[in-house]
C-alpha positions in Angstrom: -8.3 -15.5 14.8 -5.3 -13.9 13.1 -5.4 -11.0 15.4 -5.3 -13.1 18.5 -2.5 -15.2 17.2 -0.4 -12.1 16.4 -0.8 -10.9 20.0 -0.2 -14.4 21.5 3.0 -14.8 19.4 4.3 -11.4 20.4 3.6 -11.9 24.1 5.2 -15.4 24.0 8.3 -13.9 22.5 8.3 -11.3 25.3 8.2 -8.4 22.7 6.3 -5.2 22.7 4.2 -3.8 19.9 7.0 -1.2 19.4 9.6 -4.1 19.1 7.5 -5.8 16.4 6.8 -2.5 14.6 10.6 -2.0 14.4 11.0 -5.4 12.8 8.4 -4.6 10.2 9.8 -1.1 9.8 6.4 0.5 10.5 4.9 2.7 13.2 3.6 1.1 16.4 0.1 2.3 15.6 0.2 0.5 12.3 1.2 -2.7 13.9 -1.4 -2.2 16.7 -4.0 -2.0 14.0 -2.9 -5.3 12.5 -3.0 -6.9 15.9 -6.4 -5.6 16.7 -7.8 -6.5 13.3 -8.5 -2.9 12.3 -6.2 -3.0 9.3 -5.4 -5.9 7.0 -1.8 -7.1 7.4 0.2 -7.2 4.1 1.5 -10.5 2.8 5.1 -9.3 3.1 4.6 -8.5 6.8 2.9 -11.8 7.4 5.8 -13.7 5.9 8.3 -11.6 7.9 6.5 -12.3 11.1 6.2 -16.0 10.4 10.0 -16.1 9.8 10.7 -14.1 13.0 8.4 -16.3 15.2 9.7 -19.5 13.4 6.2 -20.5 12.5 4.1 -20.7 9.4 1.9 -18.2 7.8 -0.8 -20.9 7.9 -0.5 -20.9 11.7 -0.8 -17.1 11.9 -3.8 -17.2 9.6 -5.5 -19.8 11.7 -5.4 -22.4 8.9 -3.6 -24.9 11.2 -3.1 -25.3 14.9 0.5 -26.6 14.4 2.7 -23.8 15.6 6.1 -25.2 14.7 7.4 -25.2 11.1 8.4 -28.5 9.6 
């Protein structure tokens, strides 16, 4: 679930994996592994992505279906 949401958010934002890797200051391959569920995403990266996408960490983690932050 997390993996699909990461990919969906990125595509909706019209960003590439390279773009998001730059935001996280990591290599594209590392981000690709987060998105594919091959590597656990660190909490700091999850928070940074939630802020970037203007959503909650709960949404990214699949704990809620409410995409927008309050």
